[in-house]
N, C-alpha and C positions, 0 to 999 in steps of 0.2 A: 777522576783522572782527566788531565788535559789532553787535547789532541796531540800536542807535541810529545808528551810523555808516552802516550799510547803508540805513536809512530816510532819513537825511540825503542820501545819494548819490541815491536815487530822487527825493527832493523837489527837489534841485538840478537834476535832469534833466527835471522836469516843466515843460512849456512849452505852455500853451494860448493865453495872450494875447500871448506874444512875437511880434513881427512885425506886430501889429495897426497899421494906419495911423492909428487913432484915439487912440493913446497912445504915450508914450515908453517906453523899456525899463525905467526904474525903476518906473513905474506898472504896467506889464505884470507885472513880477516880483512886486510887492506883491499884485496881483490873483491871480496864480498861487498864491502861498503862502496867501492867504486861502481860495481854493478848496480847497486841501489840508487846511487846518485845519478848515474846515467839514465836509469829508468824513470826516476822522479822528474828529471829535467825534461825528458821527452813527453811525459804525461802532462807536465805543467804547460809546455808549449802548445800541446794539443788542446788543453783546457782554455788557454787564452784565445786561440783561433776560434774555438766554439763560442766563447763568450762574445767575441767581436761579431761573429756571424749572428748571434742572438740579439745584437744591438747594445751591448754593454759599452760604456764610454771608457776611454783610456784612463780617466781620473779614477773611476771605480776599480779598474783592474790594478792600477798603481796602488791604490789604498789597500786592496786585498793582499797585494804582494809586499806591502810595507816600503814601497819606493815611490818616487815621483811619477807623475803622468808621463813626463818626458823620458824618464828612465825605462818605464814600461814600453813606450813606443819604440825607443832605441833598441831595446833587447828583443822585442817580439813582433815588430812590424815586418811584413813580408819584404824580403830583399828584392830589389828591382833588377 
């Protein structure tokens, strides 16, 4: 099983809003996935900060993310 397939399996199993009386299943599913996206983005940003603190180069970070060095710097460099 690939990492992506395994992650998808976990994402599909995540149910926080499902069964809420305040929304239908479609809305609950969208809210569940949005919560996962937000958490993943936060974890990714934290991982990039840690990688930089550990001496990783922007090129390596970009390669790991599948984007350019410049794209990684633009997205994850600390805001001044």
